[in-house]
C-alpha positions as MATLAB code, in Angstrom:
seq = 'MSAQERLTDALYGAGWRTVRKLPEPVAVRLGRTIADVAWKQRGKGVLRLEGNYARVVPDAGPERLAELSRAGMRSYLRYWMESFRLPAWSAERIASGLDVKDLHHLTDGMAAGKGVVLALPHLANWDLAGAWVTTKLGIPFTTVAERLKPETLYDRFVAYREGLGMEVLPHTGGTAFGTLARRLRDGGLVCLVADRDLSSSGVEVGFFGETARMPAGPALLAQQTGARLLPVTLWYDDSPVMRGRVHPPVEVPASGTRAEKTSVMTQALADAFATGIADHPEDWHMLQRLWLKDLDPARDPATSPAPDQEGTTS';
ca = [
     115.793   44.649 -215.992;
     118.639   45.240 -213.593;
     121.713   43.118 -213.354;
     120.558   42.648 -209.873;
     117.668   41.247 -210.861;
     118.689   39.198 -213.846;
     120.733   37.068 -210.706;
     118.191   37.049 -208.190;
     115.802   35.464 -211.023;
     118.660   33.066 -212.040;
     119.802   32.212 -208.785;
     116.290   30.807 -208.163;
     115.481   29.461 -211.638;
     118.187   27.088 -210.874;
     117.233   26.507 -207.611;
     113.978   24.601 -209.314;
     116.121   23.179 -211.709;
     118.927   21.819 -210.027;
     117.735   21.068 -206.083;
     114.261   19.211 -207.096;
     116.637   16.294 -209.201;
     118.533   15.884 -205.996;
     118.214   13.045 -203.194;
     115.982   13.966 -200.244;
     119.197   13.581 -197.822;
     121.313   15.627 -199.987;
     118.826   18.429 -200.763;
     118.402   18.658 -196.462;
     122.276   18.617 -195.965;
     122.791   21.438 -198.910;
     120.354   23.600 -197.049;
     121.843   23.331 -193.665;
     125.062   23.919 -194.987;
     123.756   27.182 -196.820;
     121.507   28.244 -193.781;
     124.596   28.153 -191.479;
     127.397   29.828 -193.848;
     124.603   33.027 -194.385;
     124.106   32.823 -190.521;
     127.673   33.030 -190.133;
     127.742   35.881 -192.144;
     125.523   38.056 -189.951;
     123.814   39.709 -192.693;
     121.079   42.136 -192.628;
     118.409   39.070 -193.197;
     120.316   37.211 -189.853;
     120.280   40.446 -187.674;
     116.236   41.567 -188.715;
     115.555   37.848 -188.205;
     117.313   37.734 -184.168;
     115.603   41.618 -183.855;
     112.556   39.260 -184.328;
     113.355   37.117 -182.120;
     114.059   38.737 -179.317;
     110.536   40.343 -178.920;
     108.605   36.722 -179.532;
     111.698   35.469 -176.380;
     112.213   38.350 -174.358;
     114.545   36.742 -171.350;
     116.622   35.642 -174.225;
     120.380   37.140 -173.610;
     122.881   36.978 -176.781;
     123.506   33.502 -176.941;
     120.173   32.508 -177.001;
     119.084   34.692 -179.801;
     122.388   33.584 -182.096;
     121.206   29.862 -181.206;
     117.510   30.840 -182.311;
     118.850   32.991 -185.853;
     120.522   29.657 -186.350;
     117.833   27.375 -185.692;
     115.804   29.966 -187.805;
     117.885   30.108 -190.539;
     118.227   26.320 -190.920;
     114.416   25.767 -190.899;
     113.945   28.918 -193.501;
     116.463   27.120 -195.863;
     114.341   23.796 -195.202;
     111.306   26.031 -196.739;
     113.519   26.381 -199.404;
     114.925   22.835 -200.223;
     111.265   21.667 -199.940;
     109.748   24.236 -202.108;
     112.734   23.674 -205.062;
     111.477   19.794 -204.705;
     107.577   20.102 -204.247;
     106.862   20.329 -207.721;
     108.773   16.768 -208.172;
     107.137   15.168 -205.594;
     104.836   12.306 -205.911;
     101.122   12.747 -204.454;
     101.931    9.937 -201.662;
     105.116   12.029 -200.668;
     103.044   15.241 -200.378;
     100.024   13.911 -199.063;
     102.116   12.143 -195.390;
     104.459   15.404 -195.755;
     102.105   17.256 -193.156;
     100.336   16.128 -189.943;
      97.429   18.893 -188.861;
      95.521   18.579 -185.638;
      92.010   19.608 -185.387;
      91.295   19.280 -189.190;
      87.881   19.164 -188.417;
      87.744   23.245 -187.919;
      88.725   23.436 -192.070;
      86.506   19.930 -193.350;
      82.984   21.055 -191.344;
      83.328   24.576 -192.560;
      83.621   23.394 -195.995;
      80.913   21.325 -195.473;
      78.560   24.125 -194.128;
      79.167   25.703 -198.069;
      79.571   29.228 -196.932;
      83.195   29.337 -197.935;
      87.063   29.246 -195.563;
      89.607   31.737 -195.021;
      92.561   29.539 -193.865;
      95.170   32.612 -192.105;
      98.453   31.562 -191.400;
     101.567   33.562 -190.504;
     105.106   32.943 -192.433;
     105.864   29.722 -190.010;
     107.465   26.545 -191.465;
     106.253   25.717 -194.986;
     102.951   27.190 -196.082;
     103.615   26.206 -199.640;
     103.753   22.708 -198.200;
     100.800   22.850 -196.606;
      98.952   24.520 -199.556;
     100.021   21.706 -201.727;
      98.903   18.861 -198.802;
      95.507   20.992 -199.247;
      94.956   20.029 -202.888;
      96.600   16.968 -202.864;
      95.625   14.749 -199.624;
      91.999   16.725 -199.268;
      91.171   17.507 -202.701;
      90.042   20.912 -202.099;
      91.272   23.444 -204.376;
      92.177   26.987 -203.334;
      92.294   30.724 -204.375;
      95.590   32.692 -202.533;
      97.558   35.754 -203.076;
     101.019   36.455 -204.050;
     103.053   39.707 -203.693;
     104.393   40.974 -207.322;
     108.241   40.133 -207.281;
     110.895   41.682 -209.492;
     111.405   40.833 -211.657;
     108.140   40.310 -213.217;
     109.733   37.062 -214.680;
     110.711   35.894 -210.779;
     106.574   36.655 -210.061;
     105.725   34.629 -213.116;
     107.883   31.807 -211.852;
     106.456   31.508 -208.499;
     102.792   31.843 -210.162;
     103.804   28.987 -211.989;
     105.150   26.966 -209.385;
     102.384   27.854 -206.966;
      99.789   26.983 -209.885;
     101.137   23.446 -210.777;
     100.698   22.921 -206.638;
      97.235   23.164 -207.751;
      96.679   26.692 -205.973;
      94.499   29.645 -208.115;
      97.297   32.734 -207.356;
      95.933   36.307 -207.794;
      98.421   39.240 -207.706;
      98.702   41.481 -204.392;
      98.317   44.629 -206.622;
      96.080   45.630 -209.257;
      93.104   46.187 -206.504;
      90.691   42.991 -207.960;
      91.942   40.264 -205.697;
      89.429   41.206 -202.806;
      86.623   40.787 -204.797;
      87.566   37.459 -207.013;
      88.382   36.203 -203.025;
      84.835   37.216 -202.400;
      82.995   35.679 -205.231;
      85.251   32.401 -204.436;
      84.047   32.190 -200.728;
      80.928   32.711 -202.155;
      80.783   29.917 -204.571;
      81.765   27.644 -200.884;
      84.912   27.824 -202.206;
      88.569   27.820 -199.892;
      90.912   31.234 -199.384;
      94.316   30.931 -198.099;
      96.204   33.603 -196.952;
      99.597   34.537 -195.496;
      98.319   36.932 -192.802;
     100.977   38.472 -190.349;
     102.850   40.930 -191.924;
     100.918   44.403 -194.092;
     102.067   44.827 -197.537;
      99.735   47.803 -197.832;
     100.333   50.227 -195.114;
      96.941   50.566 -194.219;
      96.475   47.380 -192.492;
      94.726   47.134 -188.740;
      97.114   48.105 -185.668;
      97.180   44.848 -182.984;
      99.180   43.711 -180.016;
     101.598   41.446 -181.044;
     104.333   40.105 -178.171;
     104.062   43.278 -176.316;
     104.095   45.654 -179.274;
     102.101   47.124 -182.196;
     102.673   45.526 -185.117;
     100.435   45.873 -188.332;
      98.581   42.985 -189.679;
      96.604   42.746 -192.844;
      92.583   43.857 -192.996;
      91.717   41.075 -195.449;
      91.087   38.024 -193.661;
      88.684   39.725 -191.602;
      86.788   41.500 -194.266;
      86.297   38.791 -196.431;
      84.377   36.846 -193.483;
      82.277   39.286 -192.518;
      81.368   40.369 -196.081;
      80.733   36.493 -197.156;
      79.835   34.981 -194.058;
      82.816   32.653 -194.522;
      84.862   31.181 -191.567;
      87.923   32.496 -190.635;
      90.243   30.179 -189.506;
      94.121   30.705 -188.224;
      96.228   28.371 -188.679;
      99.714   27.585 -187.318;
     102.473   25.078 -188.795;
     105.567   23.827 -187.429;
     108.723   21.841 -187.919;
     109.519   18.655 -185.726;
     113.241   16.339 -186.160;
     111.295   14.326 -188.477;
     110.389   14.661 -191.972;
     107.084   15.746 -191.576;
     105.765   18.889 -191.096;
     102.847   19.334 -188.163;
     100.044   21.950 -188.181;
      97.149   23.330 -186.370;
      93.671   24.614 -187.491;
      92.569   27.254 -184.415;
      88.676   27.727 -183.926;
      87.061   29.767 -186.160;
      87.418   33.876 -185.528;
      83.646   34.697 -184.715;
      82.371   38.303 -186.175;
      81.497   40.236 -183.154;
      77.741   40.693 -182.705;
      77.998   44.687 -182.502;
      80.099   47.234 -183.479;
      81.182   49.141 -187.067;
      82.776   47.586 -189.559;
      86.456   49.057 -188.916;
      85.703   48.078 -184.971;
      84.763   44.499 -186.106;
      87.597   44.110 -188.357;
      89.782   45.390 -185.614;
      88.967   42.727 -182.914;
      89.093   39.784 -185.543;
      92.393   40.595 -186.694;
      93.518   41.061 -182.907;
      92.443   37.361 -182.340;
      94.352   35.953 -185.467;
      96.992   37.664 -184.047;
      97.016   36.269 -180.785;
      96.333   32.922 -182.444;
      99.503   33.436 -184.507;
     101.478   34.399 -181.605;
     100.613   30.981 -179.705;
     102.424   29.398 -182.825;
     105.558   31.428 -183.281;
     106.033   31.135 -179.116;
     105.670   27.580 -179.389;
     108.308   27.099 -182.440;
     110.085   30.298 -182.397;
     112.750   28.996 -184.918;
     110.294   28.184 -187.391;
     108.916   31.729 -188.072;
     110.810   33.152 -191.263;
     110.145   36.940 -190.693;
     113.467   38.079 -192.145;
     111.799   41.848 -192.269;
     110.504   44.425 -190.099;
     107.235   43.652 -188.626;
     106.680   46.026 -185.694;
     105.633   49.645 -185.878;
     109.011   50.555 -184.017;
     111.107   48.772 -186.672;
     109.384   50.927 -189.713;
     111.822   53.545 -189.636;
     114.858   53.011 -191.357;
     115.914   55.988 -189.152;
     116.079   53.638 -186.091;
     116.739   49.998 -187.574;
     118.706   49.555 -190.781;
     118.205   45.969 -190.989;
     116.123   44.540 -193.969;
     116.116   41.467 -195.702;
     118.355   40.339 -198.577;
     115.680   38.503 -200.304;
     112.200   38.826 -201.777;
     109.715   38.285 -199.538;
     107.545   34.771 -200.458;
     104.040   35.217 -199.165;
     103.248   32.715 -201.520;
     100.340   30.941 -200.185;
      98.955   33.892 -199.773;
      98.974   37.220 -198.842;
];
């Protein structure tokens, strides 16, 4: 393990040990302070965030983009402060921490017995949403997490999410898809963060007027198992309660090849994600390159300074 990896692991470990013990108002102020300091430093993550927001809000000038990136960093640190504290939250606090519109799409899908795939973008706090599902609804689910370095950091995230009631599978290794399919055939729930492809072999979609690549997994799982595929978007407002919406099901096309059906369904997911992101761009925590034009390092040196947490799924 390198010195940088040891430092990263130690910082995240300190966050879970220390921040979880803070009174909530203190944690909120701490997160905002850290966000503002990071924003003022204008590091690669902030610049990448602004570059992504420029796609989402194309008419925004430099001042507006700066405002958005500051709000975005505050939202991002709210995610981290909540995530560090989630293991110490009571069941009542978790259950009251999210208000969801159109929840019937999920509950009806689970009642049908064919399984449900929830697909989310990196909006607001997907870990809190997952904890709410297991706590408020009493529905266990399976998700996938990116293998982080060092391995001890990955182990921390797996233990953290398992402690919230999630079954966590590694993104690499080749067995995740089969396990997810089995869970769905048994009538279970699968949750996947699905707005950024980690394999470089995803599906190209139109996204805010340009081409991006998103994972094919949610669409393929729905086709293979008959599970209901539901986009979900999340956002913050000025209250301590996060908001969410379950969008109508993405249907499997009646005709076409498997690849053609996957393309149509993944585009439908991208369109639903875009609706939520356009309404609440500051809550989209995309500090990585996403659009194909940005994936060439020679064209854009901005990268994220922190590990990507795909948590409640990817």
